[in-house]
N, C-alpha and C positions, 0 to 999 in steps of 0.2 A: 437516637440510636447514633454513634457516630461514622461515618461512611468510612468504609475500606479502603486503606491505602494502596493507593495505585502504585506499584512501585516499578522501577525498570528493572528488565528483565536483563539479565550478565549479558545478553549478545550485545547491548547497546553501550556499555559500557568498552568492549573489544572492538566496536566497528571503526573501521578506519576505510573512507571510500579510497584516499589517493595510496592506499597499501592493500590490494583487492586480493594479492597472494594470502599477506598475512590475516585477512579478514575473511577469507573462504578455510583458512585452517581450526581459526578461533572457530568457526560455525562448529566443527566435529566435535571440538571439548565435552565431554560425558560420551560422545559415541565413537571415541579411539579406539577402543579395544575392540569393541565391533565389527569396524573398519578394516581394521586389519587383519581380522577373519574372514572379512568378507574377501580380502586380496590373496590371502594364502587360500580360500577355495577358488580362486580365478585361476591362481596358476595351477594347480592342480588339474582342475576340470578343463584348461585350456592345454596341457600339456602334451595330446595326442600330436596337438598340430606341429612340436619343436622334436616330438620323440623322430616323429612318420619318416623324415627326410634320413636319417640315420640308420632306421631298419633298411628304409630304401635303398639306401648304399650298400649295407651290409648285405642286403640279396644277392645285388648285380653284382656284389666283388665276389659269393661264392659262386654265384652261378657260370661266374667268366672264369673263377680260376680251380673250380671243381676239385676243392681239398674232400676228402674219408668223411668229413664228418658233415656234407652240404648238406642231406636231409634232415640233421638233429639240428642244425642252425637256423636253417629256415623256419624248422618246427618251433624253435624257442623263441623267434623275433615275433613270429604272426602270434604266440602265445602272450607276449609284452603287449604288442599291440591291441589284440581284442580285450586283455583287461580294462588296457587304457581308457580305448574307445567305449567301455562299456561302464565306466565308473562313471563317465558325463553325464548320463543322465541323472542321477540323484544328488549328485555332487554340484551340477547345474542349480536345479530346483533349489538346494539347501545355500549356495552362493547368493542367489537372489533373492532369496527372503531375507538373508542377514543384509544383504546389501539395501534391499527397498524399504526396512526397519528404518537404517540410517537417514538415506535421502527423504524420505516422507516425516520422520520426525524434525530432521532441520528446514525444509521444506514450511513446515507449521511452526516452529520457532522463531523462523523469521518474518511469517506473515503476522505472526504473536507480537513480534518486538514490533513493528511496521502499527499493529492495532493500539498498543500500549502508548508507543509514544505521539502519537495521534492524537489518542484521550489527553495525551500530558504536555502538546503542544498550545500555545497561545490561539488566540481568535484572531489572531493578528494575522498568525502566519496563514489559520485557513483561508484567510478573506483574502491571500496573493496566490495560495494555491489551487486553482482549480480542482474539484471533485475530480472530474476527469483523469486529469493526470495522478490525482491521488488511487484510483483504482486499476491504472496500470502499473503502476509501482507493488499492489500488492498482488495482482494477480499473476500480472504477465511477466516480473520482473523477478516476481518468487521462483513463477515456473524455469523462467531463463537459466536463474541461478542451479536447480533442481538439476535439469539439461547437461548443466556447465558440469558438474560434479560428475555425472553417469558419463559422459564423453573424456573426462579425463582418468577417470576407472576402465572404461569398456577400452577406447581407443588409445590413448596416451601410454595407459600404463601397459595395454597390449605392446603397443609400440619398444616400450622400452625395453619390455623383458624380452622381447623378439630379438632384437639389436643385440642384446645381454647374453641372450643364446648362443646364437649367431657367432659372437666374438670369442666366446672360451672354448667350443669346440673349435674353429681354427686357431684358437691358438694354443689347442692341444695336440692339433694334426698336422695344421699346414700355415705359421704362421704369417707368412709374406699374405696370405690369403686376407688376413686384420686388417689390411691397409684398406683393398676393395672394400668389406662392408662398412667401414668408416668414413669412407668417401662419403657416403649418403647425408651422414650429419654436418660438417659444412656445408654440401649442394643446399640443404635443407635451411640450413639459417643465414644462408645468401639468400634466396629468394623471400625468406619469409620476411627478413630485415627489409628487402627491395619495394615489398608491398603495406609494409607492417601501417606506416603512419597513413597513409592514404584509406587501409582500411578502418582505422578506429576513429578517421576525420566523419566516412562514410557511415559506420555505425551508430555516432553521435548524433549529424544528421538527421538519419534515418525513425533512430530512436524518438527524438524529439518531435519529430513528425506524427509520428503514431500517439504520442500521448495529446498533441494539438488535433489530431483526429479522435482521440476518446473524447476530449471536453466537447468537440463540437458536436459529435451525437449523443452527446449528455443534454448540451442545448437544445438542440433538435428535438428528443422525446421530451423536456420539458415545455417547450415554445408548441407543441402540436395543436393546443387548444386553440391559442391565439392564433396560429401559421393557417388553421381550420377556417376560425371563424372569417379572417380577413381576406380569405379566398387569394392567399401570396404561396400555395404551395411549389410555386414556381422558382420563387425566389428562394426557400429554401433550397429544394434542389439542387438550383445553380451554386448556392453556398456550398453542400455538401459534394456536391461535383467537383468542384474546384478543393476542398482536401483531401479527399479521394484521390485525384488526378495528382497531385504532390505527391501523395504517400506513394502513387504508383510508380512516379518518376524518380523519386528517391529510392526507391526499391529498387527499378530497373538498374541504377546507377552502380550499385551496391552488386546486384548479381553480374553486372559486364565483368567489375573488378573481379572478381571471385571467379568469373570463367579466365580471365587473363593469368589469372593465380591458379587455378587448377593446370591450364593446358602447361602453362611453363613448367610447372615441377613434372608432369608427367610426361613429354619430350623429353626433359634435362635426365630424369631415370631411365628411361628406355635407350638411350644412345651408353648411360652408366652398365646397365645391364648388356649390351652387346661387349661389351670391354671387358667385362667380369667373363662370359663365353671366351672370347678369345684367349684369355689368361689362361682360364684352366683348362681348354682344347691344347693349348701350347703346352701347358703341363705333362698331359696324358701324353699326347704326341712325343714327349722326352722321357717317358716312364719314369715321373717323378709325382705322380698319384695313379691310383687303378680307376678305370672307367665309373665306378661306383662312386666315390669321389667326387668327383665329375660334378655328377645328376645332384648331388647330395649340395655339394656349393651353388650350383645354378640355384637350386630350388630355394634356397637358405639366400642367396643374395636378393632373388625374388621376394621371399620375406620380407627381406630386411626393407627394400625399395618400397614395397608395396606398405610397411609399416612406417617407413619415415612420408609416405605417400599420402598416408591414413593422417598422421600426424598434422600436412598441411592442408589438408582435407578441411580436417576440423576446427581448424584456425581460426576460421572467419568463426564457428558456432561459437568458439573459445573466446574470442572477441566481444561479442553480443552478450555472453554471460559476464564476464568481466565489465562490461559498461553495464548493465543492470547491475550489477553491485554498487557502483560510483552512482548510479542511477538514487540507488535507495538511501546513499547517504544524505541526500535532501532534506531527507524525511529522518533517519535516525542520527544523523550529526547536527540538525538546525539545532542553536544553542538559545532560541527563542522560548522556552517552556515556564508553562504556570508551576514556580517549585511552592510546595503546600507542606510538605515532608519537615519537622520539625519548628513549625509556625505556631503561637497561641492557640489552644483550643479555642474552639465558642460554644460552650454547651448549653446557652440559650441565646437568642436575639430578641430584644424589646421593641425596636425599630424604630431608632433614635440616630438622625444623621446629621454631620454637619461638615460642611461645605467650606473648607478654609481656603481663601485666593487659589482654587484648583483652576488650573490651565491643561487644555489637551491639544497636543498638534498628532495627525496621523503621520505624516514624514516630515524631515527636517528640512526649512527653507519654504515649506508652505504653511498659509494663512491659519492659526490655531481653530479649531473649530470649536471649542469654549476658551475663555478668557476671564480671569479674572472673578470667579463666580463664589460669591458670601450667602452660602442660605445654610437657614437651619429648619429640619422638621421634624416635628415632636415624633414620640411613639401615638400609633395609633391616627396621625392625619392623613388625610386625602389630599392629594398633593395635585393638581394639573399643571400638565406642560405643554404649552399652546408657542405658535409660532411658524412661520411660514420654514418652507422643505430646506432646508440648510442651515437652518437657524441653530443647531445642536443636542435637538430635543432625542435624537439616536444616538448621539454621543454619550449625554448627560446618563439613558437609560444602560447601556454599555458599560458606563462608571461605578453606579449601585450593580448594576449584577455584578461588576468585577472581572469582567471580559477582557477591559481597557485600564491601567494604571495611568492615573495620572500624570502627565510632563512636569507640571509645577504645583505646586499646593499640596494638601494630603485631604483625606474624607475619613472623619471619623465613624465605626459605626458604634452609639453605644456608649459613646467616651475613647474609644481604641482606633486607635491608625489599621484602617483596613490592610494597608501593607506588610504588616507584619501579621494577618489571621489568617488561619486554613481558611480558606475559603469555601471549600469543599465543604466543610460542618454550616458553614454560614448558608451555604446556598441547599443545602437541606430546608432551610425554613423560608425558602423563598418561592415564589410561584411566579411563573410569567404566563402571562396569556395573550398568544401573538394575534393581529391582526389576520394573518395565515396560519390555520393550525395545524400543526407537525403530529401525523398519525403513520404509525407503521401500519404492516400487513397482518399482527395479527387477531385477537378478538378484542372484543370491548372492552372486558374484563381486564386483557393484559395491556390496554394502553390506559385506562385508568390508574391501574397498581403499576406502570411502568416504574422501575426501579427500585420498587418494596416488597421484596417476596416475603411471603407468609401475612398477608393482611387477611385479617377475621370478612368475614361477611358481612355483618352488622356494620363495620367501617366501610363497605363498599356500597352496601345498600344506603346507608346514611350520607352519603356524596351523589350518590343518584339524585335522591329526592335533594338536596339542596340544589342541585345543579337541573332542575326542572329537565331531570332526563327520562323520568319515569314512563311515560309515554311514550318514548322513540323504543328505550329497550324492550316495550311489553309487544310494539309492533315486529321486531326483526324476527327470523325465522327460529332461531336459534337462543334468543334473549343474550345474554350478558357474554355465550360463549359463541355469538355470531361472528365470523371472519370477513372484517372489512375491506379487504382488496387494499392496493397496493391505495399510498395515503388516503386511505379510508374513501376514495372515490364514489363508493356505492351510497350513503351518506350525504343530505344536502349540507349547506354551509351552517345553517343556525344547527342542525344533530352534533356536524364535529366539533363545533365551539364549546356546547354543553358537553360534549365528552372535553377538553379540554379542561372546562371549569370544573367538574366534577376528580380530573387528574389534578388540578389545585387545591380544592376542597382536603383531600383523603389526605395529604399532606400537612394539613392545618400550618399556614405558613403563617409567619407573623409579620414579612412583606411581601406585596403582590406590585406585579405592574403589569399594568394596561396597556398593548399597545392597537387603540380603538378599536377595538373585537369585534363590532357591532357597525362597523360602515359597512361590510359587505352584503348585508342582510336586507330580506323586506321586514314590511312593518310587523309583522306577527311574529316571525321570529325573532327579529330587535328585541320587541318585547318580553320576550321571553328569556333571552339571555341576559336582559338589562337586569328583570327581578334576580335570576339567580349573581350576577354582578353587585346586586347592592347586598346580597347577606353575605357573600366571599369577602366585601369589604369592612364590613363592621366590626370593628375592633382591632384593626391593621392596619399595617403603616402604608398605603398605597399611593404609588405613583401613578398617574393616566397619563400617557400621551395622546391628545387630543387632535383630532386634523377639523372634524364636527365640534363645534364648540356646544353646541345641544346637547353632547353627551357627558358635559365636564357638572350638571346639577348637583351632585354628590359631593362636589370638592371641597371642602374646607377652604383652601386658596389654591391661587391659579399662578402660576409663574410663567410669563411671558418672555421670551428669547427674543432677540436681534440680532444677526449676524454674529453667532458664539457667544453674546453678554448677556446678563440678566437681565432686562431695562424694565419690569414692573413686576408686582409682587402681590397679589390683596385677595381679600374676597372680591366674587365677580360685581358686585354692584360698587364697591369703591373704584374699581377700576376704569366702569363705564363711568363713574362721574369724573373722573380724570381724561374723559376723553383722548387718551392717548393710544396708544400701538393697538393695546388691547379692543379698545372702542372703534378702531380702524378695521384689526382683523372680522370682528364682530358684525358690521354694516357690508364687509364684502360678501356674509355667507346670507344676507338677505337680500 
């Protein structure tokens, strides 16, 4: 069965980290009508705030002027305000629901786009990008974008509408007051421009430091068994203390800059409000406006300054949100993809490999990890790969799996260049049994059938028997449905390894890669695992990465690597007779 295509999400095509405003707007594609509806509801539910100063001015003017219909006008204003105030409850709930539907959907889509992209990116990208940084992007940065969207609607939209409403009222009643209302905009822009560059720099450095701290925490948790075993807890505490202190220092610098920013705009706007009071007071003194309008304009001016102040106050959070948008661009815009769409399908795999002058270098300018490899592996052959650390064994396995592509030469699978094949379909017929078994915190059954929904019980039981896992399952409290805990920590190394072998059996692979699967096991566990491995190898093309030469007795041939080159190839007896590199390695292990 062919694997389902992992298609890019629409957001990936629209994402441009260098254009955060355009990217933010693209996030709402498909949700814009609901977003517009939420904005309209916001205007309705927030209307009492803007209408109240007009009502207050009207009542004060009625009380000071004492017209004949004063009582009726006061009652009419009270009724209008009561209706506007009471509508706030249902409309606010409706607004919140509409906005939440949009924001939660966008946040989920953003995280899903990151997940999809991470599954498409090459293994070279994952080697470069630490898992702690990736977690920070999927969790923290996506949440920061949601907060950014909320602030834009609840604070920025409110500020723009407040300023707009005040300007419209002043244009109709006293145009000269419009100049005073608009003075807040250039003031705000000037203060923002003064701090913009430094604020962005500190946000970038703070975000990078938080990502580095997340990576350090991940490493610390993974290293706890080693740390405790060697009694060096204080070393790890000191290392984390330095990381946390650096985050504290960067955060403190950012907080102090924000304090200067906030204080500057508060003082400036208080002086502006005193100016407004002086102007409106003069207009009342000269009879240009009634007393009630003074209260109205002073209230509006306070609201305008509060709105502009709110815009400035939220600017640091907006800067953090836009920085998170740029940060996620490291994943969503990374071109280092493994592209399988429109490549030749792989309906079956026989398992014949041909390496033609294959070379591979991890970075330009560095010595190649593999060089000039010419090798043919027949279908069903078991090839052991030996050599010192750094000789090219792991690189060869990554090339066989398709995690890496040759930087020179080509690899043929059953006569077809692997560069033109859909590697996902090929990997469906591939099984990897690593030295360190990777299990997740599901049940035994879920770990065995991982990625194979709808597998029949008969097939599961057959894989258990072939992997010598029957006694292990029988000893578990819930059998196959026993939860393993994180990384399968409740099981021994041999038990975890047999689950990994059962996972391989259930896929009926044509190609098997073994990375010294028994090196960390005791004698009894090793014997049980070796028996299961022997069954797994029958009739399948197998690559065995061997660190201990005693584990390669089932191999048809042995490939000996040294400094990235294949130096010897043949059966064990022939290589020992040569008295070359293989014989030297053999002697070193005795």
